[in-house]
C-alpha positions as CSV (number, residue, x, y, z in Angstrom):
1,M,93.2,-69.5,154.3
2,K,93.7,-67.3,157.3
3,F,97.4,-68.3,157.5
4,R,97.9,-67.5,153.9
5,S,96.0,-64.2,154.2
6,F,98.3,-63.1,157.0
7,Y,101.5,-63.6,155.0
8,K,99.9,-62.1,152.0
9,I,99.0,-59.0,153.9
10,F,102.4,-58.8,155.6
11,F,104.2,-59.2,152.3
12,L,102.2,-56.5,150.6
13,R,102.7,-54.1,153.5
14,S,106.5,-54.8,153.5
15,L,106.7,-54.2,149.8
16,S,104.7,-51.0,150.2
17,F,107.2,-49.6,152.8
18,K,110.2,-50.5,150.6
19,L,108.7,-48.7,147.6
20,K,108.1,-45.7,149.8
21,D,111.7,-45.8,151.0
22,V,113.0,-46.0,147.4
23,A,110.7,-43.2,146.3
24,K,111.9,-41.2,149.3
25,N,115.6,-41.8,148.4
26,I,115.0,-41.0,144.8
27,G,113.2,-37.8,145.8
28,S,116.1,-36.7,148.0
29,A,118.7,-37.4,145.3
30,G,116.6,-35.5,142.8
31,L,116.2,-32.6,145.1
32,L,120.0,-32.5,145.7
33,M,120.7,-32.7,142.0
34,L,118.1,-29.9,141.3
35,T,119.8,-27.8,144.0
36,L,123.2,-28.3,142.5
37,I,122.0,-27.4,139.0
38,Q,120.3,-24.3,140.3
39,S,123.4,-23.3,142.2
40,A,125.6,-23.8,139.0
41,N,123.2,-21.8,136.9
42,A,123.2,-19.0,139.6
43,Q,127.0,-18.9,139.5
44,A,127.0,-18.9,135.7
45,S,124.6,-15.9,135.5
46,I,126.9,-13.6,137.6
47,E,129.8,-11.6,136.2
48,N,133.2,-12.8,137.4
49,I,134.6,-9.7,139.2
50,E,138.2,-10.7,138.7
51,Q,137.7,-11.2,135.0
52,L,135.9,-7.8,134.8
53,R,139.0,-6.2,136.5
54,T,141.3,-7.9,134.0
55,K,139.1,-6.6,131.1
56,V,139.3,-3.0,132.5
57,A,143.1,-3.3,132.9
58,Q,143.5,-4.4,129.2
59,F,141.2,-1.6,128.1
60,L,143.1,1.1,129.9
61,T,146.4,-0.2,128.6
62,V,145.2,0.0,125.0
63,E,143.5,3.4,125.4
64,Y,146.7,5.0,126.7
65,E,149.0,3.2,124.3
66,N,146.9,4.6,121.4
67,S,147.4,8.1,122.7
68,N,151.2,7.8,121.9
69,A,152.3,7.0,125.4
70,S,155.9,5.6,125.6
71,K,154.9,3.3,128.5
72,V,151.8,2.5,130.5
73,E,151.4,1.0,134.0
74,V,147.9,0.2,135.1
75,K,146.4,-0.9,138.4
76,V,142.7,-1.6,138.8
77,N,141.4,-1.2,142.3
78,N,139.7,-4.1,144.1
79,L,135.9,-4.3,143.8
80,D,133.6,-5.4,146.5
81,T,133.5,-9.2,146.5
82,R,129.8,-9.0,147.5
83,L,129.0,-7.3,144.2
84,R,126.5,-9.3,142.1
85,L,126.2,-8.2,138.5
86,T,124.0,-10.2,136.1
87,K,126.1,-11.7,133.4
88,C,125.7,-9.5,130.3
89,D,124.4,-11.2,127.2
90,Q,126.2,-8.6,125.1
91,D,129.7,-7.2,124.9
92,L,130.4,-4.8,127.8
93,S,130.7,-1.1,127.0
94,L,133.8,0.6,128.5
95,I,134.4,4.3,128.6
96,L,137.5,6.0,130.0
97,K,136.8,9.1,132.1
98,D,140.0,11.0,131.3
99,P,139.6,13.4,128.4
100,A,143.3,14.6,128.4
101,K,144.6,10.9,128.5
102,N,147.3,11.9,131.0
103,G,146.4,9.1,133.6
104,G,146.5,9.3,137.3
105,N,143.5,8.3,139.4
106,V,140.8,7.6,136.7
107,N,137.5,5.9,136.4
108,V,136.3,3.5,133.8
109,E,132.5,3.3,133.2
110,V,131.6,-0.3,132.6
111,A,128.0,-0.8,131.3
112,C,125.9,-3.7,130.2
113,K,123.3,-2.7,127.6
114,G,121.8,-6.1,127.2
115,T,118.7,-7.7,128.6
116,S,119.7,-6.9,132.2
117,S,121.3,-3.5,132.0
118,W,123.6,-2.1,134.7
119,T,126.5,0.4,135.0
120,I,129.4,0.7,137.5
121,L,132.4,3.0,137.8
122,V,135.7,1.1,138.2
123,P,138.4,3.2,139.9
124,S,141.9,2.7,138.6
125,L,145.4,4.2,138.7
126,A,147.2,4.7,135.4
127,K,150.8,5.9,135.1
128,V,151.4,7.3,131.6
129,Y,154.9,8.0,130.4
130,R,155.4,10.5,127.5
131,L,158.3,12.3,125.8
132,V,157.8,15.9,126.9
133,A,159.8,19.1,127.1
134,T,161.5,19.6,130.5
135,A,163.7,22.1,132.1
136,S,167.5,21.6,131.5
137,R,168.3,23.6,134.6
138,N,166.7,25.1,137.7
139,M,164.8,28.2,136.8
140,Q,163.3,31.0,138.8
141,R,160.1,33.0,138.7
142,G,160.2,35.8,136.1
143,E,162.7,34.1,133.8
144,V,161.8,34.0,130.1
145,I,162.3,30.6,128.6
146,S,164.8,30.1,125.7
147,E,165.7,27.1,123.7
148,S,168.8,26.4,125.8
149,D,166.6,26.1,128.9
150,L,164.9,23.0,127.4
151,T,165.5,19.3,126.8
152,T,163.2,16.3,126.3
153,E,162.6,13.4,128.7
154,V,160.2,10.5,129.1
155,I,158.4,11.1,132.4
156,D,155.2,10.0,134.2
157,V,152.8,12.8,133.2
158,S,150.0,11.5,135.5
159,N,151.6,13.8,138.1
160,Y,150.6,16.8,135.9
161,R,146.9,16.6,136.0
162,M,146.3,20.4,135.4
163,G,148.0,20.2,132.0
164,F,151.5,20.8,130.7
165,A,153.4,22.0,127.6
166,L,154.5,19.1,125.3
167,T,156.9,20.7,122.9
168,P,159.7,23.3,123.1
169,D,157.9,25.4,120.5
170,A,155.0,26.0,123.0
171,L,157.5,27.2,125.6
172,V,160.1,29.5,124.1
173,G,159.4,33.1,124.9
174,K,157.0,32.3,127.8
175,E,157.7,33.7,131.3
176,L,157.7,31.6,134.4
177,K,155.1,32.5,137.1
178,S,156.8,30.1,139.6
179,A,160.2,28.4,139.9
180,I,160.8,25.0,138.2
181,N,163.4,22.4,138.9
182,K,165.7,20.7,136.4
183,G,164.0,17.7,134.8
184,E,160.4,18.9,135.5
185,A,157.8,19.4,132.8
186,F,156.3,22.9,132.5
187,R,152.8,23.1,133.9
188,N,150.5,25.4,132.0
189,S,149.6,27.1,135.3
190,A,153.3,28.1,135.7
191,L,153.5,29.8,132.3
192,D,152.7,33.3,131.3
193,S,153.0,35.3,128.1
194,P,156.1,37.6,128.3
195,L,155.7,41.2,129.4
196,V,156.2,43.1,126.2
197,I,154.8,46.6,127.2
198,R,155.6,48.4,130.4
199,R,153.8,51.3,131.9
200,G,154.9,54.6,130.4
201,D,156.1,53.0,127.1
202,T,155.2,54.7,123.9
203,V,153.3,52.2,121.8
204,S,152.0,52.0,118.2
205,M,148.2,52.0,118.4
206,E,146.1,50.6,115.5
207,S,142.4,51.4,115.0
208,T,140.4,49.6,112.4
209,V,136.8,50.5,111.3
210,G,135.6,48.5,108.4
211,E,138.3,48.7,105.7
212,I,139.8,51.8,107.2
213,S,142.9,51.4,109.4
214,V,144.4,54.3,111.3
215,K,147.7,54.2,113.2
216,T,148.8,56.6,115.9
217,N,151.0,56.7,119.0
218,G,149.9,56.3,122.6
219,T,151.3,55.9,126.1
220,A,150.7,52.7,128.0
221,I,149.1,53.3,131.4
222,S,149.9,49.8,132.6
223,D,152.1,46.8,131.9
224,G,150.9,44.4,129.2
225,R,151.4,40.9,128.0
226,I,150.4,39.5,124.5
227,G,146.7,39.0,124.5
228,Q,146.0,41.1,127.5
229,Q,143.8,44.2,127.5
230,I,145.4,47.4,128.8
231,R,144.6,51.2,129.0
232,V,146.4,53.4,126.5
233,K,146.4,57.2,126.3
234,N,146.1,58.6,122.7
235,L,148.9,61.2,122.3
236,Q,146.9,63.2,119.8
237,S,143.5,63.4,121.4
238,A,144.6,62.7,125.0
239,R,141.7,60.2,125.2
240,V,142.3,57.0,127.3
241,I,141.0,53.9,125.5
242,N,141.1,50.1,126.0
243,A,143.5,48.3,123.7
244,K,144.7,44.7,123.2
245,V,148.4,43.9,123.3
246,V,149.3,42.2,120.0
247,A,153.1,42.4,120.0
248,S,156.0,44.2,121.6
249,G,155.2,47.9,121.5
250,R,151.9,47.3,119.5
251,V,148.3,47.4,120.6
252,Q,144.9,47.4,118.8
253,S,142.2,49.6,120.1
254,I,138.9,48.1,121.3
255,F,135.7,49.9,120.7
């Protein structure tokens, strides 16, 4: 009986240790599997930065092509690889921060408006080529633009961030405030209305009160361009008044 009890006890203890080892192994494998699942889920819940950059590039290309650009070249800057954005459960919202649609260094606002909301600005470079009026020759400051001074070319307008004239109609008759080289577009900052009245010129002065309009002559006290306000001396009353230049040799009194 004692002999049998010894083996019985030894067998039971051995079996117990083996079961514990099995349980331990199963537990380790289960823990490893759980860790892998959690890691996969964590990866799946984060926005892919490279895919986001591709989406921004496609968005920019479409935006500028829809603004009648002849050609568009886009480069989206690299984003910090440590950036962790929760994967959006809705379509991302993209807004271009370039009202004039002329390109250059621009930002795209990318926002998630889903369960986990976030917003980032993605810096990019857009080269936008348009057909615009350009100088057909080198021109100097003070020259008045005529039709023969103009041609049209497809150029990268992202270099003209302060605005430029698109068509010849917007340029003919304007005076240059600075020199311009052949092939360049005409920046708005380099254009001025032509000088149509010079100091000492006799001008036709119109005064309107209600439905009554009176015309008289005056003497310009200063030079004037269309749209400018100058001082004019009334030849009849000798009074000096403010007047707006409306055309060559014509002003309207301002009360």
